[in-house]
N, C-alpha and C positions, 0 to 999 in steps of 0.2 A: 443828696446822700454824700456823706463825707468820705473821702478816700485817703489812703496813706500818703505821707509826703515822699518826695523823690530825693530829698536830701538825706544821706546815708545816716548822719548822727541823729536827726529827728526821727527817722524811720526806726532805727534800732530801739530808741526809748519806746515806740508804740509797739513794736515786736515783742519787747520784754513783757509788757502788759499783757498782750495776747497769749504768750506762751504760758503765762500763769493760769489762764483760763482753760488751756488744753490739758496740762498734766500737773500733778502734785508731786511727782518725782523730781527732787532737787538736783540730782545728777544729770537727769535727762534734760531739765531746763538749761542747765549749764552747757551742756553739750550742744543743744539747738543754738544757744546764743553764740557760741563759739563757732559753729558752723556758718552762720550768717554774718557774723562780725569779722572772722579771721580766716577760716578755711576757704570759703568761697571769695572769689575777687569781688570788688564793690560793684562792678557792673551786673554780676549775675544777681547779686541780692537786690539792688534797685530795680533792675528789670523785672524780677519775679514779683516784687511786692509793691514797688512804687506805683501810685496811681490806681491800685486796686482797692476794693471795699474792705471793710474789716472782715466781713463774712467769708469772702474769698480767701483772704489772708488765714484766717482761722482754719479753713478747709485744707489749706495747703500745709499749714503747720501740723495739723492732726495727721496728715498722711506721713509727714517726716517723723513725727513721734512714734507712730506705729512701726515705720520702717526700721528706726533704731532700737526700740524697746525690747526688753528681754522676752516678750511673748512672741516675737517675730522671728522668722527663719533666718534672718541676716544677723541676728545677735549670737555671739559665741563666748565661751569662757564663763567665768564665775566673778564675783565681786573680787577685785584684786587687793586682797588684805591677807597678811600672813606675818608670822613671827619667826624670826631666825636667831639662833644661839650662837653667839660670837665669843663667849666667855673663855678665857684662856688664850692659847697661841692664835686662835683664829681672829682675835681682835687686831693684833699686830699684822696678821696675814693679810687681812683686808686693807689696812692702811698702807702695806707694802704694794698691793696691787693698784690702789688708788694713786700711789706715787708713781708707779710705772707707766700708768694711763696719762697723768699729767705731764710726766717727762716727755712722753712719746707726742702729745698734743702741744708741747712747748708752752703750756700755760703757767708753768712755774719757772722761776730763774734757772738757767742752765747749770749754775755752780751749786744749786742746792742739793745737798746729799739727803739720805734717809733719816739720819740722826736729827738734822735741823728740822725736817718735814714733821717728825714726831713731837717737837717742841709745842708749847702753847702758843708762842708767837716767833716772829723772825723779822729781821731789819732788812729792808731793800731800798737803796737809795738813801733818802733822808726820813723814810716813814716806817713805822712799826706795824706789822699786820698780824692777825690772828692766823694761825696756821690752819689748813683744811682739816687736819686731825681734831684740833681743838673744836672747831665748829660741829664736825659730825659726832664726836663722842663727849664733848663737854669737858674735855680734860687732855692733858699731854699724856703720852704713853712711853714706855720704856723701849728704847731700840734694841729688842731681843732677836737674836739670830736663830730663828726657828728652823726646823728641818726643811720645811716647804720653802722659805726664802732661800736657804743654801742650795736647794736642788735647783730652783730656777736660776740663781746666779751662776751655778757651775755650768749649767746648760748654756747660758748666754756666754759665758767665757769660752767655752770649748768649741762654740760654732762661729764661723765667720758669717758676717751679714748683719742685717739690721735686727734689732731686738723684736720688732713686730713680726719679721718672717721666721725668726728662730722660734718664738713661741707658737706661731701658727703651725709650724712643722714638728713641734715637740710636745703637743697637748698629751698624747698618750704617755710620753716619758714623765712628764709633770705629775700626772694624776694617777698613773698605774692602772692595771687591770682591774683593780678593785672599784674604781669610779668609771673607768673607760674600759669595759671588757672587750669590746670589739668596735669597729668601725666599718663603713661601707663607702667606697669611692665610687661615684657614678658619673658618667659623661652625658652631656645633653642628648646625644642620640639614643641614649638608653632608657630615657624617660618618655613614657606614654601614659594614655589614660588608665592602663592597667597597673600603674606602679604600686597600687595598695591592693591589700586583701579586699575582695569584693565586699561592698557595702561600707567600707571605712573611707574616712575623709581627713585631711590635714589641714590645720589652720596656723598660718605662719605669721608671727610678728617680725617684719622686715626692718632692720636698722638701716642697712645701707647696701648699695649695689656695688660691684666691681665694674671696671670700664666696659666689660663685655655683656653687661646686664645678665650675668648667669642666672641668678635667682628668677627674675621675670621671665626670661625664656624658658626656664624649667617649669615654671607654673603655667606658661602658655601651652606647653607640650601636653599638659593633662587634660586639655579641653575635650569634650565630647558632645554629640547632639543629644537633645531631648526630643520626645515625641513632638510632631508638627502641631503648630496651634491650628485653630479652625480657619484663620485667615491664610494658612498655608506656610507662613514664616516658621523656621526652625529654630527654636531657642537652644542656647549652649549653656553647658555647665562645666565645672572643673572639678578635679579630684583634690587639688590644693588650692587653697584661697588665701589671699593676703588678709591678715586681721588687724584692724585699726584700733588702737586703744587710746586712752588719755595720755599715757606716757608717750605714745608715738607723736601725738599732737604737740607735745611740749618739747620735742627734739628739734634742733635748728635744721637738721638734714631731711625733714619730713617731706618737703616738696622736691627733693632730688630724685625720689623714687619715680619709675615710670607708672606704676600703679599706685599713686598716692591719693590721700583724701582730697586734695585740691583737684586733682585730675577727674576724681569721681564725681565732682559736683556738675561736671558736663552732662551726666545722667540723671542726677537727683535734683538740680536746680536750674537747669537751662531753660529760661523762660520761653524760648521758641518751640519747646516741646510740649507745652501745656495748652490744653483746650479746656475752655470754661463754658459750662452750660449749668450754672448753679453750683457745680462740683469740678474739681479738676480731674483731668483723664488721669486715672490712677496707673494706667499701663505706661504712661511717660515718666513716672517718677519711679526710678529703678536704681539698683546698686550693683556694682560689680565686685564689691569687697564684702568682708564680714566686719561686724563692729562689737565693741564693748564700750559703753558710754561711762561706765562707772568709775569714779575717781580712786585712785590707789592709795593705800596706807598701810605702811609696813612698820614693824617694831624690830629693832635690833637690841638684842640683850648681849650686855658686854660687862666688863669688870667695873665699870663705873655707873652701874644701873642699866638704864635702857634709853635708847634713842628712837623717837618717832619721827619718821619722814613720810610726808603725804603731800597730796596735791589739793589746792583749793581753787575756787573761782572767784574772782574779785573785779568789781569795776575800777579798782585802784591798782591793777598789776602793772608792774614797772616794765618798760620797754625801751627800746632806743630808736632814736630818729635815724634817718637815712645816712647821716654823717657817722653813725655809730658812736657818737660821743655824748651828746645831750639826751638825757633820760626824759621820758614823758609817761604819763600814766593813762591807761585805757582798760577796757574789759580784757579779761584773759585768765589763763591758768598760771599758777605759781606754785613754788615749792615751800613747804613749811617744815623746819627742823626744830624739834623739840627734846631738850635734855637738862640736865642739871646745870650746864654752864651757859645756857641760852638766856638772853633777857626775857622780860616778861612778854608772853605772847609768842616766843619762839623767834628764830631766825627766818626771816621771809626773804626768799630768793627768786629773782625773775627767771622765767623760762625761755627758751629758744635763744640761749647764749652761744654764740659762735666761738671759734677758737681765737679769732682775733680780739673779741670783746673780752673774753677770758684772760688773754695774755696781758692787756692792759688794764684790766679792772681789778676790782677788789678780791678778797679771798671768797667772799660769797659768790661772785661771778665765776671763779674757778670751780668752785664745788658745784655750781649750778651746771656748768658745762659737763662735768663728770655725772651729774645726775640725768642729763639727757639720755645717756646710753644705760646707766644703771638701773634707773626706773623701768625701762623696757626689759631689762633682764629679770628683774624681780617680778614684774607683772606676769611674764609668760612662766615663770617658776611657779607662781600661785595658780595659773590656769592648769598647769600639769598636776600640782598637788591635789587641787579640789576636783578634777575631772572625774565625773561618775559614769561616762558614756564610754564603753569599751572600744566603739567603732570612731570615736573622735581622738584625734592626735594633735597635741599643741606643740610647737617648736619655735625656736628662735632662728632666723635666717639672717646671716650677716657675713661680710668679708673682712670684718674688723677683728684682729687677733686678740686685741686688748679686751674688747667686749666679750668675746668668746671665753677668754681666761677668767673674767669676772663671773661670767654666767655659770661656768662649770664649777668654780670655786663654791658660789652660794648654792649651787645644787648639792654639792658634796656635804655641805654643813648642815643642809635640811633634808638629807635623805630622799632627793627627788631625782628622777631620771633625767640626765642632762641631754634632753632631746634638742639637738643642734644641727643646723644645715649650714655648713661652712663653705663659701665660695671661695675656690682656690685662685682665681685669675689666672689659670693655666689651662688652656684648651677647653675653657668652659666646663671644667670638672668641678665637682663639689664632694666634700667629705661629710659623712652623716654619722652621728653619735646618738646614743640613748637607745631605750627600749622600742622606740617608735619603729627602728629598722627591722623588728621582728615581723612587722606587716608590710614591709616594703619589698616589692619585686621589681627588679629591673631587667630590661631586655638584655640578652647577651649580644656584645658586639660581633661583628663578622668573625669567623675563626681564622686563626693566623696558620698559614702554611709551615709546618716544620720540616726543614730540609737538612741533609747531610747529618742525621743523627741516627744511630743504631737502633734496632727495633727491640724491645724487651720481649722475652719469650712469652708466648701465651699459654705456656705450661704452668708448672709449679711457681705461683707469684707470691708465696708467703714471705712476709717481711720486706716486700718491694715497697709498699707505702712508708715504711721507715727509713728507706735508703734512697731517697730522692737525689742526692747528690753522687750517686754512683759508687759510693764506697761500700759495696755489697759483700756479705759474707760468702763463703764457699758454696753455700747451698742456696741462698735466697735468689730466686729468679732463675735457677738453673733447671733444664729439663733432665730427666732420668736417662740412662743409656738407652732403654728400651724406645723412649720417645724420640731421641735422636735418630736411632736406626729407622723407626717408621717415617720420620720426615724426609730421612735422605732417600729411602726407597720410593716414596711417593714423588720426590723430586726427579728421580730417574724413571718415573713412569711405570714402576713395577706394581703399584697399586693404585687403586682409584683415588682421585683427589678428594679432599675433604670439602664440604660445603663452605662458602665464602664466610669468613669470620667478620665480626664487628671490629673496628679499628682497635688496636691494641696500644698499651702505654708506650710513651716514648721516654726513655731514661738518658741520663748523661752517658758520654763516651767513655768514661773512666772505669771501664770494666775489661781491660785488655786481658787480664789473666784468665777470666773466665771464657773469653772468646777463644784463646789459645787452646785451652782444654777441649772446648767443643770441636774446634777445627782438627786437632790432632786425632780425636775419636772418629770424626768424619772421614779423614783421610784413609785411616786404617780400614774402615768398613768399605770405602770406595775401591781400595786395592783388592779387597776381597771378592768384589762383585764384578768390577770391569775386567775385560779380556786382558791378558798378560801382555806386557811390552814386548815387542820383536826385538831380539838382539842381533848383533852382526852387522846391522846397518842403520843409519840415522833415520828416525821416524819423521816423516814430513809433516811439519805443523800445520794445522788448518788455520785459515785466514781469520782474523779477529771479525767479530760481527758487532756493528753499532747498535746500542740499545735503543728502544723506541723513543728515548727522550734525550738522545745525545745532543741533539741542537738546541733544544728548548732549555736544557739545563735543570729540568725539574727531576729527572730520574737518575740523578748521580748516585753513586755508591752509597747505600745507607738510607735512602729515602724511604717512604712509607708505602711505596708501590708494591703490589704483591708479587711473589715469585712467579716467573714464566716458566720454570722447569728447564731452562736451556743454559743459563750462565751459572758459572761455578759458584758465585755468590747468591745464595737462595733468596735473598732480599734485595737483589739489584736487577736492574734492566739496563745496566750500562756496558761499556765495552768489557770483554772477557774472553777467555779462551773457551771455546765450544766444548760440551761433553760429547762423547761418542755414544749414540743411542742405537741400541743393537737390533731392533726389529721395526717393522712397518707400524704397529699400533703404537709404539713409544713416540714415533715421529708425528703421527696423526695428533695424539694427545698433545704433545708439545706445541704443534702449530696452532691447535685449537686455542690453548691457553693464551698463546702469544696474541692472536687476533682478538680474542675476548678482552684481554687486557688493555690493548690498544683502543678498542671500541669503547670500553668503560671510561678511559681517559677522554676520549671525545664527548662522550655523554656529559661527563662532569664539567667540561668546559663548554657546554651548551652549544656544541657543534653539531648541527644536523647533517651528519654524513654516516653512511653505513658501509663499513667495509665488507666486501663481497666475499664472505666465508666460503661459500659454496665453490666460487670460481678457484680460490687458492688451494682448497682441499683437493679439487680435480687436478690441479696442476701437480700437487704432491704425488697422486697416483701415477702420473707419467713419469715423474723423476724422483722415485722413492729411494733416495740415498741422503746421506748427511750433507753432501755438497748441494744436493737439490734443495734440501730444507733450508740451507743457509741462503740460497739465491731467492727462494720464495719469501723468506722473512725480510730480506733486503727490500723486495718490491713492496711488501705490506708497510714496511717502516717509510718507504718513499712516499707512498700514498697518503700515511699519516701525516708526514712533514709537510706535505703540500697543503692539507687542511689547516694544520697549525700556522703555516705561513700566511695563508688566506685571513685566519682569524686575527693574527696579530696585526696584519696591515689594515684590517677593518677597525681594529681597536685604536690604532694609532690616528686614523682619520677621525674616529668619534672623539678621542681626546683632544685633538687639535681644534675641532669645532667646539668642544665643551670650553676649552680655554678662551676662544673667541667670544663665546656666548657670555662667559663669566666676566671678561673685561668689558663688554658692552653693558652688562648689568650693572658694573661698578661706575661706569661713566654715568649711567642714568641716575643712580643713587646719589652720587656727588652732586649732580646738578640740582637735586632737591635741597641742598644745604643743610642736610641731616648731621647731627653730631656723630662723630667717629665711631663712638662706641655703638651706636645704633647700626651703622652701615657694617660694622664688624659683625654684630649679631645677626643681622639679616643675610650677610654673605655665608655666615656659618650654616644657617638653615639651608642654604642653596647647596653648599659644598657637601653637606651631610644627606642631601636629596631627600629632606623632609618636606621641602616646599619648592614649587616650580618658579620660574622666573616671573610668571604673571601673578603668582601668589605673592611673592616677595615685593613686586611693584605695588601691588594694591596695599600691602601693609605698610610700605614706605609712604604711600599717599596719606595714610591714616595718621602716621607719625607727623608728617608734614603739616596737616591740618591743625594737630594738637599743637605743635611748636609755633606755628602761625599765629594761632589764636592767642597763646601766651604773650608772644612778642607784640601783637596788637594790644592786648590788655596792658602791658607794661608801658607802651607808648602813651597810653590814656592815663597812666599814673594810678592804675586801679590795682595792681599786683603789688605785693610787698616784695623786697628783694630776696632772691633766693641764695642758698649757699650756706655751708656750714662754718666758713670762715677757716 
């Protein structure tokens, strides 16, 4: 029985014939050949098929064809075809965005201005080259100063820093609320498996990662367990899945992603995982990604007619050798540009062109580098436009501001929601745009303690929401005179206290005039209620009483702790002159509130200690005077402070141990020779307490195995060079 050869070149020729027997879908045939020839490393392909029978190879290819086909659950999106209307100013606007992108990548001469960029050709050195504008549109264009171009240039001029960072931070200014009505900023610790409306999923075309691998870590945070299998294993699923398209496979940075198509071949092609008894073990042929194998084709209507840009698969695709200078031909995807100015058959451009290749290459290479990102943007736009499932959400994930700018612009000219997941490279945060955020639910971060801010009255709050900055009118947020009187009487123990309220709104301290008005009314009523001042001799001033939080600093004047009925400031438990309480019941009520207040503080701090209220109330019976009340409160406060000190001491010890554990974990991760961005991401999970140290180490081991396998394959000369240039 004849078997397949183990020489890759001869093996691929045989596989090409077998694939034709498995499927009639041309795009799927090309996708499978690309998988075996380019996506997987040579060792995986040869080990999987070499030396096997034709029948076994056909069975394996059949499983792969089913895995990627449009009838399978791993297929997402639609056929990436769409028409964009760029007639009028938008033709020049797109040329300008292409100019900014190429200037950012340094693929065009640094001295080239936009006017030269718009011509048919330009001279560099001793050679004349077609301009990128001419190849894309088939004509030169007039350097028109559109409103869109003026807006971007004015923002760049008015902002210090790099052009990319300026654009990333000003997308809403560039496009306005009509295109970007709202945005959502999320941190990694806010993303869980409940991030989307129940029953909804997101499929993300990822262009590039930041150094912290923010997008990949965000996706990993949406994992959840499925029902156990019969063998006891627990499969996992995700709410957000990476989506691999043909446009993604044509980008030079495709293998830089942690969840790349090449990485996925460990699960879909690793020969060690297959068992044969006439048929392959289908459970070992799996994918952790979603796919769309169909080749893109887009039509750009403009003032010179139209340009059709598409991808095609050919056995004569131009690539570069390892020295990145000499060209060779092999199978692969390539770009085709057709318009009035193109030669017969159109402009044919190589794919996977890096920055370095484009900088030293022809105009076709420069445009091909631009297409690496641009095709991904157009592909995602077509998925969003043609999506018919309300519980599916397609978006572009990137940290590249130039790509984000191109994506939003093309969405704006086609009336498509700009579903964008923008990694900010800052504390692993991301900014989200588009209608998809209507179905996104993020967990709230831990609440921040508001200190030293006055409390807004729980009375009449009309107009408060419109006066966030504290510039309130005379009536907004003020209590009526009757309400002030009732609260003062309650403070003095003359009426029963109200039930505990929910926390009230905190506003700015810029309302001193209103506070003065309230204080004047309060003092007038207090003079009417309190005993008259004795004249003829100097009254002895009562000693000051320390508030229950005087040492901790939490209960400073104006904090959100509730009134204890004793201090002159109704919203404070800090130091103040004591009020004179006239009878036994008032003193009992006052002490009871004070103890309850401190007890609630202990409870909120998770301190398991109970203040002995009965003990202190009995002591008050034996010394039922204002001075006696002061002494008892001092004892209660001392007991409270002891518990706080114990808690703080214990916390310091825990933090010291945590720092030592983190340093130990960092040493372990560094010994594994992991990339710095992986170590940073893993430590971020540990710092956010989303994973334990043991879980981090297990994840690091998995990363280490992946990297080690890649390095081994590279030493064997079976992996093509990675990097975008």
